C-alpha positions as CSV (number, residue, x, y, z in Angstrom):
1,M,118.2,143.3,114.0
2,S,114.7,142.0,114.1
3,N,114.3,142.7,110.4
4,S,117.3,140.6,109.8
5,H,116.3,137.9,112.2
6,A,112.9,138.0,110.2
7,E,114.7,137.6,106.9
8,N,116.9,134.7,108.0
9,R,114.0,132.4,109.3
10,P,112.5,131.7,106.0
11,R,116.0,131.0,104.5
12,G,116.5,128.6,107.4
13,N,113.2,126.8,106.9
14,A,114.0,126.7,103.0
15,V,117.1,125.0,103.7
16,F,115.4,122.5,106.0
17,S,112.8,121.9,103.6
18,G,115.2,121.3,100.7
19,L,117.3,118.9,102.6
20,V,114.4,116.8,103.8
21,D,113.0,116.8,100.0
22,W,116.2,115.7,98.9
23,C,116.3,112.9,101.5
24,V,112.8,111.7,100.3
25,K,113.8,111.7,96.9
26,R,116.9,109.9,97.7
27,A,115.2,107.2,99.8
28,L,112.2,106.6,97.2
29,S,114.5,106.7,94.3
30,S,116.1,103.6,95.5
31,I,112.8,101.8,96.1
32,V,110.5,102.8,93.4
33,T,112.0,101.7,89.9
34,R,108.3,100.5,88.6
35,G,105.1,102.1,88.7
36,A,104.0,105.7,88.7
37,L,104.3,107.4,91.9
38,T,104.1,111.3,92.5
39,V,105.1,112.8,95.9
40,T,104.1,116.3,96.6
41,T,106.3,117.8,99.7
42,A,105.4,120.0,102.4
43,S,107.3,122.7,100.6
44,G,105.1,122.1,97.2
45,R,107.8,120.3,95.4
46,V,106.6,117.7,92.9
47,L,108.6,114.5,92.6
48,T,108.3,111.5,90.4
49,F,109.3,108.1,90.7
50,G,109.0,104.9,88.9
51,D,108.7,104.0,85.1
52,G,105.4,105.7,84.6
53,T,103.6,102.1,84.1
54,G,100.3,101.0,85.7
55,E,97.9,103.3,87.6
56,P,99.1,106.4,89.0
57,V,99.6,107.1,92.6
58,H,99.9,110.8,94.1
59,V,100.5,111.1,97.7
60,R,101.4,114.5,99.5
61,F,102.9,115.6,103.0
62,A,101.4,118.0,105.2
63,D,104.3,119.3,106.9
64,D,108.2,118.8,106.7
65,R,108.3,116.9,110.1
66,A,105.9,114.3,108.5
67,Q,108.5,113.6,105.7
68,W,111.2,113.3,108.3
69,A,109.2,111.0,110.5
70,L,108.6,108.6,107.6
71,L,112.4,108.8,106.6
72,I,113.4,107.6,110.2
73,D,110.6,105.3,111.1
74,A,108.3,104.3,108.5
75,D,107.1,101.2,110.2
76,M,105.7,103.2,113.2
77,R,105.1,106.5,111.7
78,L,103.4,106.2,108.4
79,G,100.5,105.0,109.9
80,E,100.2,107.6,112.7
81,L,100.7,110.2,109.8
82,Y,98.1,108.6,107.7
83,M,95.4,108.7,110.6
84,D,96.4,112.3,111.3
85,E,95.9,113.5,107.8
86,R,99.7,114.6,107.7
87,F,100.2,111.9,104.9
88,I,97.5,111.9,102.2
89,V,96.7,110.0,99.2
90,E,95.3,112.2,96.4
91,R,95.0,109.6,93.4
92,G,94.8,105.8,93.9
93,T,94.3,104.1,97.3
94,L,96.2,103.9,100.4
95,Y,96.5,100.2,99.5
96,D,98.2,101.1,96.0
97,F,100.8,103.0,97.8
98,V,101.6,100.4,100.4
99,A,101.6,97.5,97.9
100,M,104.0,99.7,95.5
101,M,106.4,100.3,98.5
102,L,106.3,96.7,99.6
103,R,106.4,95.0,96.1
104,E,109.4,97.3,95.1
105,A,111.2,97.0,98.4
106,Q,111.9,93.6,97.9
107,N,114.4,94.4,95.2
108,S,116.4,97.3,97.3
109,S,117.5,98.1,100.6
110,H,116.0,100.3,103.5
111,P,117.9,103.3,104.6
112,L,120.6,102.6,107.2
113,I,118.9,104.1,110.3
114,A,115.6,102.1,109.4
115,R,117.8,98.9,109.1
116,L,119.4,99.7,112.7
117,I,115.9,100.2,114.2
118,D,114.6,96.9,112.7
119,H,117.6,95.0,114.0
120,A,117.2,96.4,117.4
121,R,113.4,95.4,117.4
122,T,114.0,91.9,116.4
123,K,116.8,91.3,119.2
124,L,114.5,92.7,121.7
125,R,111.2,91.1,120.7
126,I,111.6,88.4,123.5
127,F,111.3,90.9,126.0
128,R,107.9,92.7,124.4
129,H,105.8,89.6,124.6
130,R,105.3,88.3,128.1
131,N,101.7,88.0,128.0
132,L,100.6,87.1,131.4
133,P,96.9,86.2,132.2
134,G,95.9,89.8,133.1
135,R,97.6,91.3,130.2
136,S,96.4,88.9,127.7
137,K,92.9,89.8,128.6
138,A,93.6,93.4,128.4
139,N,95.1,92.9,124.9
140,V,92.1,91.0,123.7
141,A,90.0,93.7,124.9
142,H,91.7,96.2,123.0
143,H,90.7,94.6,119.7
144,Y,88.1,92.1,120.1
145,D,85.9,94.0,122.6
146,L,85.2,96.8,119.9
147,D,81.4,97.4,119.1
148,G,80.2,94.1,117.4
149,R,78.6,96.1,114.8
150,L,82.0,97.0,113.3
151,Y,82.6,93.3,112.5
152,E,79.2,93.0,110.8
153,L,80.5,95.7,108.2
154,F,83.0,93.5,106.5
155,L,83.1,89.9,108.0
156,D,81.1,87.1,106.5
157,P,77.7,86.1,108.4
158,D,79.4,83.5,110.7
159,R,82.0,86.2,111.9
160,Q,85.3,84.2,110.9
161,Y,87.9,86.7,111.5
162,S,90.7,84.6,110.1
163,C,92.3,83.5,106.8
164,A,89.8,82.0,104.7
165,Y,90.3,78.9,102.6
166,F,89.8,79.7,98.8
167,E,89.4,76.3,97.1
168,H,89.4,77.9,93.5
169,A,89.4,81.2,91.8
170,G,86.5,83.7,92.2
171,Q,85.3,81.8,95.1
172,S,83.1,84.3,97.5
173,L,84.3,85.1,101.0
174,D,81.4,83.5,102.6
175,D,82.0,80.2,100.8
176,A,85.5,80.5,101.4
177,Q,85.2,80.7,105.3
178,I,82.8,77.8,105.0
179,A,85.5,75.9,103.3
180,K,87.9,76.9,105.8
181,K,86.1,75.5,108.8
182,R,85.4,72.1,106.5
183,H,89.2,72.0,106.0
184,L,90.1,72.2,109.7
185,A,87.4,69.6,110.6
186,A,88.7,67.2,108.0
187,K,92.0,67.4,109.5
188,L,90.8,66.8,112.8
189,L,89.4,63.6,112.0
190,I,86.5,64.0,114.2
191,E,84.3,61.3,115.2
192,P,80.9,60.7,117.1
193,N,81.2,61.2,121.0
194,N,84.7,63.3,120.6
195,S,85.3,65.8,123.1
196,I,86.7,68.9,121.3
197,L,88.4,72.1,122.7
198,D,88.5,75.3,120.6
199,I,91.1,77.6,122.1
200,G,90.2,81.2,121.2
201,C,86.8,80.5,119.8
202,G,86.0,83.8,118.4
203,W,82.1,84.5,118.0
204,G,81.6,80.6,118.1
205,G,81.2,79.7,114.5
206,L,84.1,76.9,114.4
207,A,82.8,75.4,117.4
208,L,79.2,75.1,116.4
209,H,80.8,73.8,113.2
210,M,82.7,71.3,114.9
211,A,79.5,70.1,117.0
212,E,77.9,69.1,113.7
213,H,80.8,66.4,113.3
214,A,80.7,64.9,116.7
215,P,77.1,63.9,117.5
216,G,77.0,62.5,121.2
217,G,80.1,64.6,122.0
218,Y,81.1,67.8,123.7
219,V,82.6,71.0,122.4
220,L,83.9,73.7,124.7
221,G,84.9,77.2,123.3
222,V,87.3,79.4,125.2
223,T,87.9,83.1,124.6
224,L,89.1,86.1,126.7
225,S,86.9,88.6,124.9
226,E,83.8,89.3,126.8
227,E,82.0,90.6,123.7
228,Q,82.6,87.4,121.8
229,H,81.9,85.2,124.7
230,D,78.3,87.1,124.9
231,Y,77.7,86.8,121.2
232,A,78.7,83.0,120.9
233,S,76.5,82.3,124.0
234,K,73.6,83.9,122.4
235,R,74.1,82.1,119.3
236,L,74.1,78.9,121.1
237,A,71.0,79.7,123.0
238,G,69.0,80.3,119.8
239,K,70.2,77.3,117.9
240,I,67.6,75.4,116.1
241,G,67.0,72.0,117.4
242,G,70.1,72.2,119.7
243,T,73.5,70.7,118.3
244,P,74.5,67.2,117.8
245,A,77.0,67.6,120.6
246,E,76.9,69.5,123.6
247,V,78.5,72.8,123.3
248,Q,79.8,75.2,125.9
249,F,81.3,78.5,125.7
250,A,83.6,79.8,128.4
251,L,85.2,83.2,129.4
252,R,88.7,81.4,130.3
253,D,92.2,81.6,129.6
254,Y,93.6,78.3,128.4
255,R,96.2,78.1,131.2
256,S,93.3,77.6,133.6
257,L,91.6,74.7,131.7
258,T,91.8,71.1,133.1
259,G,90.5,67.9,131.7
260,L,91.3,65.8,128.5
261,F,90.2,66.3,125.1
262,D,90.2,64.3,122.0
263,R,90.5,67.0,119.4
264,I,92.1,70.4,120.1
265,V,91.8,73.4,117.6
266,S,93.1,77.0,117.8
267,V,92.6,79.4,114.9
268,G,93.8,83.0,115.0
269,M,94.8,82.8,118.5
270,F,98.5,81.7,118.7
271,E,99.6,85.3,117.4
272,H,98.4,86.6,120.7
273,V,100.1,84.1,122.9
274,G,103.7,86.0,122.7
275,L,106.8,84.4,122.0
276,A,108.1,84.0,125.5
277,S,104.9,81.7,126.3
278,Y,105.1,79.4,123.5
279,R,106.5,76.6,125.6
280,T,103.6,77.3,128.2
281,F,100.8,76.9,125.5
282,F,102.2,73.7,123.8
283,R,102.7,72.2,127.2
284,K,99.2,73.0,128.3
285,C,98.0,71.6,125.1
286,A,99.8,68.4,125.4
287,E,98.4,68.1,129.0
288,L,94.9,68.5,127.7
289,L,95.2,66.0,124.5
290,E,94.3,62.5,125.1
291,D,97.1,60.1,124.1
292,D,95.2,59.1,120.8
293,G,94.2,62.8,120.2
294,I,94.6,65.2,117.4
295,M,95.5,68.8,117.4
296,V,95.5,71.4,114.7
297,L,97.1,74.9,115.1
298,H,95.9,77.7,112.4
299,T,98.2,80.4,112.8
300,I,99.8,83.6,110.9
301,G,103.4,82.9,110.4
302,C,106.4,84.1,108.6
303,S,108.2,82.0,106.0
304,A,111.4,83.5,106.6
305,T,113.9,83.8,109.4
306,P,112.4,85.5,112.7
307,G,111.4,89.2,112.9
308,F,109.5,91.6,115.0
309,T,106.0,92.8,115.4
310,T,105.3,96.0,113.4
311,P,105.3,98.9,116.2
312,W,102.2,100.5,114.8
313,L,100.3,97.5,114.6
314,D,101.3,96.4,118.2
315,K,100.0,99.9,119.4
316,Y,96.9,100.6,117.6
317,I,95.5,97.1,116.4
318,F,97.0,93.9,118.2
319,P,98.9,94.7,121.4
320,G,101.1,92.0,122.4
321,G,100.9,90.2,119.2
322,Y,103.6,88.6,117.4
323,I,103.9,86.6,114.2
324,P,106.5,83.6,114.6
325,A,108.8,81.7,112.1
326,L,108.3,78.1,112.0
327,S,111.4,77.8,113.4
328,E,110.1,79.4,116.3
329,I,107.3,77.1,116.7
330,V,108.6,73.7,116.1
331,P,111.1,73.4,118.8
332,E,108.5,74.2,121.5
333,I,106.2,71.5,119.8
334,E,109.0,69.3,120.3
335,A,109.9,70.2,123.8
336,A,106.1,69.7,124.9
337,G,106.2,66.0,123.7
338,L,103.8,66.6,120.6
339,A,104.7,65.0,117.2
340,I,104.0,67.0,114.0
341,T,102.2,64.8,111.6
342,D,101.3,67.6,108.8
343,V,102.2,71.2,107.8
344,E,100.3,73.0,105.4
345,V,101.5,76.6,104.2
346,L,98.4,78.7,102.7
347,R,100.1,81.2,100.5
348,L,98.0,84.3,99.3
349,H,94.8,83.1,100.9
350,Y,95.1,85.7,103.6
351,A,95.9,88.6,101.0
352,I,92.4,87.4,99.2
353,T,90.8,87.4,102.5
354,L,91.9,90.9,103.7
355,E,91.1,92.1,100.1
356,N,87.5,91.0,100.5
357,W,87.6,92.6,104.2
358,R,89.0,95.8,102.8
359,E,86.9,96.4,99.9
360,R,83.7,95.7,102.4
361,F,85.0,98.0,104.9
362,M,85.7,100.9,102.6
363,A,82.1,100.3,101.1
364,R,80.6,100.8,104.6
365,W,82.8,103.6,105.8
366,D,80.2,105.9,106.7
367,D,78.7,103.3,109.0
368,A,82.1,102.6,110.7
369,A,82.6,106.5,111.2
370,K,79.3,106.8,112.9
371,L,80.2,103.9,115.2
372,Y,83.7,105.6,116.1
373,D,85.1,108.5,113.9
374,E,87.0,109.4,110.6
375,R,90.3,109.0,112.5
376,F,89.3,105.5,113.6
377,C,88.2,104.5,110.0
378,R,91.7,105.8,108.6
379,M,93.5,103.7,111.3
380,W,91.3,100.4,110.0
381,E,92.1,101.2,106.5
382,Y,95.7,101.4,107.0
383,Y,95.6,98.2,109.1
384,L,93.7,96.3,106.3
385,S,95.7,97.7,103.5
386,T,99.1,97.0,104.9
387,A,98.2,93.6,106.1
388,E,96.9,92.8,102.5
389,A,100.1,94.1,100.9
390,A,102.1,92.3,103.4
391,F,100.5,88.8,102.6
392,R,100.8,89.5,98.9
393,Y,104.4,90.8,98.8
394,E,106.2,89.9,102.0
395,D,107.0,86.8,103.8
396,L,103.4,86.3,105.6
397,V,101.8,83.0,105.2
398,V,99.4,80.9,107.3
399,F,100.7,77.7,108.8
400,Q,98.2,74.8,109.5
401,I,100.1,72.5,111.9
402,Q,98.6,69.1,112.8
403,M,100.0,67.1,116.0
404,T,99.6,63.9,117.9
405,K,101.4,62.3,120.8
406,R,101.7,59.0,118.8
407,N,102.6,58.4,115.0
408,N,99.8,56.2,114.3
409,I,96.8,58.1,114.7
410,I,96.8,59.7,111.4
411,P,96.2,57.8,108.1
412,L,99.2,57.0,106.0
413,T,98.3,59.3,103.2
414,R,96.8,62.7,103.0
415,N,93.6,61.5,100.9
416,Y,91.5,61.4,104.0
417,I,91.5,65.3,104.2
418,A,89.7,65.5,100.6
419,E,87.6,62.7,101.5
420,N,86.3,64.5,105.0
421,E,85.7,67.5,103.2
422,A,83.7,66.0,100.6
423,R,81.4,64.5,103.2
424,G,81.6,67.6,105.3
425,A,80.3,69.6,102.5
426,S,77.2,67.6,102.1
427,E,76.3,67.5,105.6
428,V,76.9,71.0,107.0
429,D,76.1,73.8,104.1
430,V,72.0,73.4,104.4
431,E,72.1,73.7,108.2
432,A,74.4,76.7,108.3
433,S,72.1,78.7,106.0
434,V,69.1,78.2,108.2
435,Q,70.9,79.0,111.4
436,R,72.4,82.2,110.1
437,K,68.5,83.6,109.7
438,A,68.1,82.7,113.3
439,D,71.3,84.4,114.2
440,D,69.8,87.5,112.7
441,V,66.8,87.5,114.4
442,L,68.5,86.8,118.0
443,I,71.4,89.1,117.8
444,G,70.7,91.6,115.2
């Protein structure tokens, strides 16, 4: 009896492995028709996909359950499998594999069970994103209160942690981030003595840039991140010769703000507001904006119909985050009494930004591992790789939405943007290089 039982177990395992391998082959065959993908299953079978063109990518599964997990819920489980070394890239890079999957998936359909899960997540998205003040602060701390030395490994010297603005092919990341700040300032039409609010000010670079354009004015940058607030405050304290406008950084939730501002800007923060709080956000902005004021919102968006936040990203990187479609933003702007005066869609700019971040991070892997550990590094590689691929091959873009309360505030044509950018380029860049040296001494 015992011998018979022992003999049956391997056959049962073999049947299960064979079934899982067959499912993997069937699923990937429907997706990968181009390229050269080789998959080694947990049982040792070697499966090939694609037409053999391009650089080869080889991946391997460590166990049968890893394969099954990927088939059922790739959006959640692939990242976890990679972090835990149960899904291993043996040739090429993780980005190469993810890019192949997303590029080819445009012309194929996901398995039925995956489509059902996606549909449920889309329907339930409103209930997962009620970011009340306490929860918002905890969500921000999860990502932005990491050791600041981590961000120094891959960001530009100004720590711009949002989509850069590439004015031409081959432009460096550092120059493109300066161009982004200049582009936003141009759209805000900043004038002397303006009061400016930066909602979600990060490490303070944009607020300090705005101050250079508003002599005699006032700039308030607010953040929920204690690390960012501390860093920005140190930068301000060490500012050589002060700033043309008064600048203050505050650890505040935007919902608690009072007063009026001539200009409001928010970059890379709206993704953390949460779908259920959009109306609150825009009504507060309308309340804070002067009648002749201008607001510019810079946010990641979806160029297709509304979807859902990838569950792996929500759990490990940006809890409470949500990427909106334009159709979800516009009604809330209208309901708040604000008028949209300009919408620009930045396509591929974030893909190039993320490519730079990913390459810089990978080059400093050992330094990141010393700050945290190897699993953390794999988590961040997965985050940067999948984000870059999504901006290249899926429907992620960046929206820059300009708003006012009256239709006579903005010039008749968009020529003013280029004119203001050209003026800003000659005024700020020299000062920025001097200040970076001071930041290195004070904070480094």
